[in-house]
DRENROLUM-231205 format. One line per 10 residues: number of its first residue (from 1); for each residue y, z, x of C-alpha. Coordinates in Angstrom, 1 decimal, decimal comma. Last residue first. Layout:
N
NUM = Y:Z:X | ...
This chain:
553
553 = 5,6:-5,4:74,1 | 2,6:-5,5:71,8 | 3,6:-5,9:68,2 | 3,5:-2,7:66,1 | 0,5:-2,2:63,8 | 1,3:-2,3:60,1 | -0,4:0,5:58,2 | 1,0:0,1:54,7 | 3,2:2,9:53,4 | 2,8:5,3:50,4
543 = 5,4:8,0:49,9 | 4,4:10,5:47,3 | 6,8:12,8:45,6 | 5,5:16,0:43,9 | 7,6:18,1:41,5 | 7,4:21,7:40,4 | 5,3:23,4:37,8 | 7,9:24,5:35,2 | 8,1:21,0:33,6 | 5,3:18,9:35,0
533 = 5,7:16,5:37,9 | 4,2:13,5:39,6 | 6,6:11,0:41,3 | 6,0:7,8:43,1 | 7,5:6,0:46,1 | 5,9:2,7:47,1 | 5,3:0,7:50,3 | 6,3:-2,7:51,8 | 9,1:-1,3:54,0 | 11,5:-2,9:51,5
523 = 10,0:-0,8:48,7 | 10,3:2,3:50,9 | 14,0:1,7:51,4 | 14,7:0,8:47,7 | 13,0:4,0:46,5 | 15,0:6,1:49,0 | 18,2:4,4:48,0 | 17,4:5,1:44,3 | 16,4:8,7:45,2 | 19,7:9,4:46,9
513 = 22,0:7,4:44,6 | 22,5:9,8:41,7 | 25,8:11,1:43,2 | 24,9:14,7:43,2 | 26,6:18,1:43,0 | 29,7:17,3:41,1 | 28,1:17,6:37,7 | 24,8:19,6:37,8 | 21,8:18,0:39,4 | 19,3:15,9:37,4
503 = 20,8:12,7:38,7 | 21,0:9,1:37,6 | 23,6:7,1:39,5 | 21,0:4,4:40,4 | 17,7:4,6:38,6 | 14,8:6,3:40,5 | 14,6:9,3:38,1 | 14,9:7,2:35,0 | 11,2:7,2:34,0 | 10,9:10,9:34,9
493 = 13,7:12,0:32,7 | 11,8:12,3:29,4 | 8,9:14,0:31,2 | 11,2:16,9:32,4 | 11,4:17,3:36,2 | 9,9:20,4:37,9 | 11,3:23,9:38,0 | 10,9:24,2:41,7 | 7,7:25,0:43,7 | 8,1:21,9:45,9
483 = 5,9:19,0:46,9 | 6,4:16,2:49,6 | 3,4:14,0:50,0 | 3,3:11,4:52,9 | 0,6:8,8:52,5 | -0,4:6,2:55,1 | -2,4:3,2:53,8 | -4,9:0,7:55,3 | -7,9:3,1:55,2 | -6,6:6,5:54,3
473 = -4,1:8,1:56,6 | -2,7:11,5:55,5 | 0,6:13,4:55,8 | 1,5:16,6:54,0 | 4,8:18,3:53,5 | 5,0:21,5:51,5 | 8,3:23,1:50,2 | 8,0:26,7:49,2 | 10,2:29,0:47,2 | 12,7:31,8:47,2
463 = 16,2:30,4:46,3 | 17,5:27,1:45,0 | 14,2:25,4:44,3 | 15,7:22,1:43,1 | 18,2:22,0:46,0 | 15,4:22,6:48,5 | 13,3:19,8:47,0 | 16,3:17,5:47,0 | 16,8:18,2:50,7 | 13,1:17,5:51,3
453 = 13,2:14,2:49,5 | 16,5:13,0:51,0 | 15,5:13,9:54,5 | 12,2:12,1:54,0 | 14,0:9,0:52,9 | 16,6:9,3:55,7 | 13,8:9,6:58,2 | 12,2:6,4:56,9 | 15,5:4,6:57,2 | 16,0:5,9:60,8
443 = 12,4:5,2:61,8 | 12,5:1,6:60,6 | 8,9:0,3:60,6 | 5,9:-0,8:62,7 | 3,2:1,9:62,7 | 1,8:4,5:65,1 | -1,5:5,8:63,8 | -2,2:9,0:61,9 | -4,9:10,9:63,8 | -3,4:14,3:63,8
433 = -3,0:14,7:60,0 | 0,0:16,8:59,1 | -0,1:19,8:56,9 | 3,4:21,2:56,9 | 5,0:24,2:55,3 | 8,8:24,5:54,6 | 9,5:28,1:53,5 | 12,6:28,7:51,4 | 14,5:31,9:51,9 | 17,9:30,1:51,1
423 = 19,1:30,5:54,7 | 15,7:29,5:55,9 | 16,0:26,2:54,1 | 19,4:25,4:55,7 | 18,1:26,4:59,1 | 15,0:24,2:58,7 | 16,9:21,1:57,5 | 17,4:19,3:60,8 | 14,2:20,5:62,3 | 12,3:19,4:59,2
413 = 13,6:15,8:59,8 | 12,4:15,9:63,4 | 9,0:17,1:62,3 | 8,6:14,4:59,6 | 9,7:11,7:62,1 | 7,2:13,0:64,6 | 4,4:13,0:62,0 | 5,2:9,4:61,0 | 5,4:8,0:64,6 | 7,4:4,8:64,2
403 = 7,5:1,9:66,6 | 10,3:-0,4:65,7 | 11,2:-2,8:62,9 | 14,9:-2,9:61,9 | 14,8:-2,8:58,1 | 16,2:-5,8:56,2 | 19,9:-5,8:55,3 | 20,8:-5,5:51,6 | 24,4:-6,5:52,3 | 26,1:-3,3:51,0
393 = 23,2:-1,0:51,2 | 22,2:-2,4:54,6 | 25,8:-2,2:55,8 | 25,7:1,5:55,1 | 22,3:1,7:56,9 | 23,7:-0,1:60,0 | 26,6:2,3:60,0 | 24,2:5,2:59,9 | 22,3:3,5:62,7 | 25,5:3,1:64,7
383 = 26,3:6,8:64,2 | 22,8:7,6:65,6 | 23,5:5,4:68,6 | 26,9:7,0:69,2 | 25,1:10,4:68,9 | 22,6:9,4:71,6 | 25,3:7,8:73,8 | 27,4:11,0:73,7 | 24,4:13,1:74,4 | 23,6:10,9:77,4
373 = 27,2:11,2:78,7 | 27,0:15,0:78,3 | 23,6:15,1:80,2 | 25,0:12,9:83,0 | 28,1:15,2:83,3 | 25,9:18,3:83,4 | 23,8:16,7:86,0 | 26,8:15,9:88,1 | 28,4:19,3:87,8 | 28,1:20,3:91,4
363 = 29,9:17,1:92,4 | 28,5:15,2:95,4 | 27,3:12,4:93,3 | 30,8:12,0:91,9 | 32,2:10,9:95,3 | 29,4:8,6:96,0 | 29,6:6,4:92,9 | 26,7:6,6:90,3 | 28,8:8,9:88,1 | 31,3:6,1:87,8
353 = 28,7:3,7:86,5 | 27,7:6,3:84,0 | 31,3:6,7:82,9 | 31,7:2,9:82,5 | 28,6:2,9:80,2 | 30,1:5,8:78,3 | 33,3:3,8:78,0 | 31,5:0,9:76,5 | 29,7:3,1:74,0 | 33,0:4,7:73,0
343 = 34,6:1,3:72,6 | 31,7:0,0:70,5 | 31,8:3,2:68,4 | 35,6:2,6:67,9 | 34,9:-0,9:66,5 | 31,8:0,0:64,5 | 33,7:2,7:62,5 | 36,3:0,3:61,0 | 33,6:-2,3:60,2 | 31,3:0,3:58,7
333 = 34,2:1,5:56,5 | 34,9:-2,0:55,2 | 31,3:-2,8:54,6 | 30,8:0,6:52,8 | 33,8:-0,1:50,6 | 32,5:-3,6:49,8 | 29,1:-2,1:49,1 | 30,6:0,6:46,9 | 32,5:-2,0:44,9 | 29,2:-4,0:44,5
323 = 27,4:-0,8:43,7 | 30,0:0,0:40,9 | 29,6:-3,6:39,6 | 25,9:-3,2:39,7 | 26,3:0,1:37,8 | 28,3:-1,7:35,1 | 25,7:-4,4:35,0 | 23,0:-1,8:34,8 | 24,8:-0,1:32,0 | 25,0:-3,5:30,2
313 = 21,3:-4,0:30,8 | 20,6:-0,6:29,5 | 22,8:-1,3:26,4 | 21,0:-4,6:25,9 | 17,6:-2,8:26,3 | 18,7:-0,3:23,7 | 19,8:-3,0:21,3 | 16,5:-4,8:21,8 | 14,7:-1,5:21,2 | 16,8:-0,9:18,1
303 = 16,0:-4,4:16,8 | 12,3:-3,9:17,6 | 12,4:-0,7:15,6 | 14,3:-2,4:12,8 | 11,7:-5,2:12,7 | 8,8:-2,7:12,8 | 10,5:-0,6:10,1 | 11,0:-3,7:8,0 | 7,4:-4,9:8,6 | 6,0:-1,4:7,6
293 = 8,3:-0,9:4,6 | 7,6:-4,4:3,3 | 3,9:-4,2:3,9 | 3,7:-0,8:2,2 | 5,8:-1,9:-0,7 | 3,9:-5,2:-1,0 | 0,6:-3,4:-0,9 | 1,8:-0,9:-3,5 | 3,0:-3,7:-5,7 | -0,2:-5,6:-5,3
283 = -2,2:-2,5:-6,2 | 0,0:-2,0:-9,2 | -0,3:-5,7:-10,2 | -4,1:-5,5:-9,9 | -4,2:-2,2:-11,9 | -1,8:-3,6:-14,5 | -4,0:-6,7:-14,8 | -7,1:-4,6:-15,1 | -5,4:-2,5:-17,8 | -4,3:-5,7:-19,6
273 = -7,8:-7,1:-19,4 | -9,2:-3,8:-20,8 | -6,5:-3,9:-23,5 | -7,6:-7,5:-24,4 | -11,2:-6,5:-24,4 | -10,4:-3,6:-26,7 | -8,5:-5,9:-29,0 | -10,9:-5,5:-31,9 | -11,1:-1,7:-31,4 | -7,3:-1,4:-31,2
263 = -6,8:-3,7:-34,2 | -9,4:-1,8:-36,3 | -11,0:-4,4:-38,6 | -10,9:-5,2:-42,3 | -12,7:-7,9:-44,3 | -11,6:-8,1:-48,0 | -13,3:-10,1:-50,7 | -11,0:-10,3:-53,7 | -12,6:-10,5:-57,1 | -11,6:-12,7:-59,9
253 = -15,1:-14,0:-60,3 | -17,2:-17,1:-59,4 | -14,7:-18,6:-57,0 | -14,2:-15,4:-55,0 | -10,7:-14,7:-53,7 | -10,1:-14,4:-49,9 | -8,8:-11,5:-47,9 | -8,3:-10,7:-44,2 | -7,1:-7,3:-43,2 | -6,1:-6,0:-39,7
243 = -5,8:-2,3:-39,3 | -3,2:-0,5:-37,1 | -3,7:3,2:-36,3 | -0,8:5,4:-37,0 | -3,0:8,1:-38,6 | -1,3:7,4:-41,9 | -2,3:3,8:-41,7 | -0,5:0,8:-40,2 | -1,2:-2,5:-41,9 | -1,6:-6,0:-40,5
233 = -2,0:-9,1:-42,6 | -4,4:-12,0:-43,0 | -4,7:-14,7:-45,7 | -7,4:-16,9:-47,1 | -5,8:-19,3:-49,5 | -5,1:-18,7:-53,2 | -2,6:-16,0:-52,4 | -3,1:-12,5:-51,2 | -0,4:-9,8:-51,1 | -0,8:-9,2:-54,9
223 = -4,3:-7,9:-54,1 | -2,8:-4,6:-52,8 | -5,0:-3,2:-50,0 | -6,6:0,2:-49,3 | -8,6:0,2:-52,5 | -8,0:2,4:-55,5 | -11,2:4,1:-56,6 | -13,7:2,3:-58,9 | -16,4:2,4:-56,2 | -15,8:5,0:-53,5
213 = -13,5:5,3:-50,6 | -13,9:5,8:-46,8 | -16,4:4,6:-44,2 | -18,6:1,6:-45,1 | -16,7:0,6:-48,3 | -18,5:0,8:-51,7 | -18,3:-2,2:-53,9 | -15,9:-3,1:-56,8 | -13,0:-1,1:-55,4 | -10,0:-1,1:-57,7
203 = -7,0:-3,2:-56,6 | -6,0:-4,1:-60,1 | -7,1:-7,8:-59,6 | -10,5:-6,6:-58,5 | -11,5:-5,3:-55,1 | -14,5:-6,2:-53,0 | -15,6:-4,7:-49,6 | -16,0:-5,4:-45,9 | -15,5:-3,0:-43,0 | -15,0:-3,1:-39,2
193 = -15,2:-0,1:-36,9 | -18,4:-0,9:-35,2 | -17,8:-4,6:-35,0 | -17,0:-7,1:-37,7 | -17,9:-6,5:-41,3 | -19,3:-9,4:-43,4 | -22,7:-7,7:-43,9 | -20,8:-5,2:-46,1 | -20,8:-7,6:-49,0 | -24,6:-7,9:-49,1
183 = -24,9:-4,2:-48,6 | -22,6:-3,6:-51,6 | -24,7:-6,0:-53,8 | -27,9:-4,2:-52,8 | -26,3:-0,8:-53,6 | -24,8:-2,0:-56,9 | -28,1:-3,3:-58,3 | -27,1:-6,1:-60,7 | -27,4:-5,4:-64,4 | -28,8:-8,2:-66,6
173 = -27,7:-9,5:-70,0 | -29,2:-12,2:-72,2 | -26,9:-12,5:-75,2 | -27,7:-13,8:-78,8 | -25,9:-16,1:-81,1 | -27,4:-17,4:-84,4 | -26,8:-20,7:-86,0 | -30,4:-21,6:-85,2 | -30,2:-20,5:-81,5 | -26,9:-20,1:-79,6
163 = -27,5:-18,5:-76,2 | -24,8:-16,4:-74,4 | -25,3:-15,4:-70,7 | -24,4:-12,0:-69,2 | -24,1:-10,8:-65,6 | -23,4:-7,1:-65,4 | -21,6:-4,6:-63,3 | -22,3:-1,0:-62,3 | -20,7:2,3:-61,7 | -22,7:5,1:-63,4
153 = -22,0:6,8:-66,8 | -25,1:5,0:-68,3 | -23,2:4,2:-71,4 | -20,6:2,2:-69,6 | -19,3:3,1:-66,1 | -17,5:-0,1:-65,0 | -17,6:-2,7:-62,3 | -15,9:-5,9:-63,4 | -18,0:-8,2:-65,5 | -19,6:-11,5:-64,8
143 = -19,5:-13,7:-67,9 | -21,2:-16,8:-69,3 | -20,7:-18,2:-72,8 | -16,9:-18,0:-72,7 | -16,1:-16,5:-76,1 | -19,2:-14,4:-76,8 | -19,4:-13,4:-73,1 | -15,7:-12,3:-73,0 | -16,1:-10,4:-76,3 | -19,0:-8,4:-75,0
133 = -17,3:-7,7:-71,6 | -14,7:-5,6:-73,2 | -17,2:-3,2:-74,8 | -16,6:-2,6:-78,5 | -19,5:-4,7:-79,7 | -21,8:-3,1:-77,1 | -24,1:-1,2:-79,6 | -26,9:0,8:-78,1 | -30,3:0,4:-79,8 | -32,2:0,2:-76,5
123 = -30,2:1,8:-73,7 | -32,6:4,5:-72,4 | -32,1:3,8:-68,7 | -34,6:2,7:-66,0 | -35,0:-0,9:-67,2 | -36,4:-3,0:-70,0 | -34,3:-3,6:-73,2 | -34,7:-5,3:-76,5 | -32,5:-5,2:-79,7 | -29,2:-4,2:-78,0
113 = -26,8:-4,4:-80,9 | -23,5:-6,2:-80,2 | -23,4:-7,9:-83,7 | -24,4:-11,2:-82,1 | -27,6:-9,8:-80,8 | -28,2:-8,2:-77,5 | -31,3:-8,8:-75,3 | -31,6:-6,7:-72,2 | -32,7:-6,8:-68,5 | -32,6:-4,1:-65,9
103 = -31,9:-3,5:-62,2 | -31,8:-7,0:-60,9 | -31,2:-7,2:-57,1 | -34,0:-9,7:-56,5 | -34,2:-13,4:-56,3 | -37,7:-14,8:-56,9 | -39,7:-11,5:-57,1 | -36,8:-9,8:-58,9 | -36,7:-12,6:-61,5 | -40,5:-12,5:-61,9
93 = -40,5:-8,8:-62,6 | -37,6:-9,1:-65,0 | -39,5:-11,9:-66,9 | -42,6:-9,7:-67,1 | -40,5:-6,8:-68,5 | -39,1:-9,2:-71,2 | -42,6:-10,2:-72,1 | -43,6:-6,6:-72,5 | -40,4:-5,8:-74,3 | -41,1:-8,5:-77,0
83 = -37,8:-9,7:-78,3 | -37,7:-12,4:-75,7 | -40,4:-14,3:-77,5 | -38,4:-14,2:-80,8 | -35,1:-14,7:-79,2 | -36,2:-18,0:-77,8 | -36,9:-18,9:-74,2 | -36,0:-21,9:-72,1 | -32,2:-21,8:-72,3 | -32,0:-18,0:-71,9
73 = -34,4:-18,1:-68,9 | -32,5:-20,9:-67,3 | -29,1:-19,3:-67,8 | -30,3:-15,9:-66,4 | -31,5:-17,7:-63,3 | -28,3:-19,6:-63,0 | -26,2:-16,4:-63,2 | -28,4:-15,0:-60,5 | -27,9:-18,0:-58,2 | -24,1:-18,1:-58,9
63 = -23,7:-14,4:-58,1 | -25,4:-14,7:-54,7 | -23,8:-18,0:-54,0 | -20,4:-16,5:-54,6 | -21,3:-13,6:-52,4 | -22,3:-16,0:-49,6 | -19,2:-18,1:-50,0 | -17,1:-14,9:-49,8 | -18,9:-13,9:-46,7 | -18,1:-17,3:-45,1
53 = -14,5:-17,1:-46,1 | -14,0:-13,5:-44,9 | -15,8:-14,2:-41,6 | -13,7:-17,2:-41,0 | -10,5:-15,3:-41,7 | -11,7:-12,4:-39,4 | -12,4:-14,9:-36,6 | -9,1:-16,7:-37,0 | -7,3:-13,4:-36,9 | -9,1:-12,4:-33,8
43 = -8,3:-15,7:-32,1 | -4,7:-15,4:-33,1 | -4,6:-12,0:-31,5 | -6,2:-13,4:-28,3 | -3,7:-16,2:-28,1 | -0,8:-13,9:-28,7 | -2,1:-11,4:-26,1 | -2,7:-14,2:-23,6 | 0,8:-15,5:-24,0 | 2,2:-12,0:-23,8
33 = 0,1:-11,1:-20,8 | 1,1:-14,3:-18,9 | 4,7:-13,7:-19,7 | 4,6:-10,0:-18,7 | 2,8:-10,8:-15,4 | 5,2:-13,6:-14,5 | 8,2:-11,4:-15,1 | 6,6:-8,6:-13,0 | 5,9:-11,0:-10,1 | 9,2:-12,9:-10,5
23 = 11,3:-9,6:-10,3 | 8,9:-7,8:-7,8 | 9,4:-10,0:-4,8 | 13,2:-10,5:-4,9 | 13,7:-6,9:-5,7 | 11,2:-5,7:-3,1 | 12,9:-7,7:-0,4 | 16,4:-6,7:-1,5 | 15,5:-3,0:-1,6 | 13,6:-3,1:1,8
13 = 16,4:-5,0:3,5 | 19,1:-2,7:2,1 | 17,1:0,4:3,1 | 16,6:-0,8:6,7 | 20,3:-1,8:7,0 | 21,3:1,7:5,9 | 18,9:3,3:8,4 | 20,2:0,9:11,1 | 23,8:1,9:10,5 | 22,9:5,6:10,3
3 = 21,1:5,4:13,6 | 24,1:3,6:15,1 | 26,4:6,5:14,1
């Protein structure tokens, strides 16, 4: 029941701790990422807007320069000199040396007839009166056409300048190299996946994109989405990839310069930062979880240990109360026994005095009387020692120091238990060191300890076994080792074996006080009582006593 309570408490602490920790952490992470993402997106849009504007200025400059070159030539030359193809070819060479990107050069009169031409195509004598651009040039004076196929059946656009000379109009027309012009436009692309191209008002491509589409095909954007200012918008393609477009209108022609970029590619750094942030947060979450679980388990374990210690203390208090009651009982019993023992001892003294009188000396049974009186005195003394021990448990009396022969005490104790052991086919073997010195101690208490240990060994064996008793003197210590061939004591019980009221015997066969009393006696004698045992391999108790020489009498 208590285990379930602690388990639920541990889960509640872990859940509440993680909830309180993760909520602000994740909220802060999301807010920081959103703010950074918005800032980074705006930065990309600003970059692509700037690129579109700068590239539009470059294209405008390109067209303006070439228009100006044609205007200068038309204004400084007459139709008579320009009529000569050799002179016209020389002019085309100079134009390409100074500016480049001119494919051909032609002179067209006011009727639309091309009267002079130099270039890779056979266009001399062609009439352009029906071409849309011809009317535009004649009315405006300068005109840059959209890309069209024309007589050469290839996409191109022209720059044309009208000159009025002696009431006659003529046109100087040049074709711009579409590949060079497309490369100039494409220089505006951003990154590996970016693109740059031109579309006219109808949305037809005027330059070739880097990846998909051809000139005069419908472009990927609708020009109506773009106003006079540079604008950006995002579009999702058929492959579900998002593309960011920025467009700005040229000043020299109604062409829209479009710069496009793959959003995912452009925001790769942001995604890398996001992934790093996720990784850091994930590692932090794992660390927090592990730390929370570890600290909570440690706290619960300490709480359980504290609770266990409290229960043990409570049990010890209960046992102390029991011992106090037992002590009072022992004191009462000892008092009641001491009185008749004193009377018996007094009467035995009186009987000995009577035996010293003359009429008893002549009795044939005198010696038998004396022996009987001595036996009575011996057993009265033994009973008094038992009473003394009972009072010792009740009042914690100090041992009565006397000369103690360890080996003799062992042998006397074995004599008491030998018949009981033999009845259970248990052999008591001794290995006693001869040179063990006489020490100062309480023989009765020491005998009681040895009696308890050997008696416990016999009870543990039950039938058919061996109890070995060994004594040794080593420096300033005397050791008495009592071992048996019984079942041994489990490891989980060994720490409690000397606790009061703890017993390994079956119910009703032990009080749990024998080893506790023995441990207390040896401790008061200044020694120690230890256990070494393995389940199935018997038990070994070692009494260690200091060698205290008796006082000279």
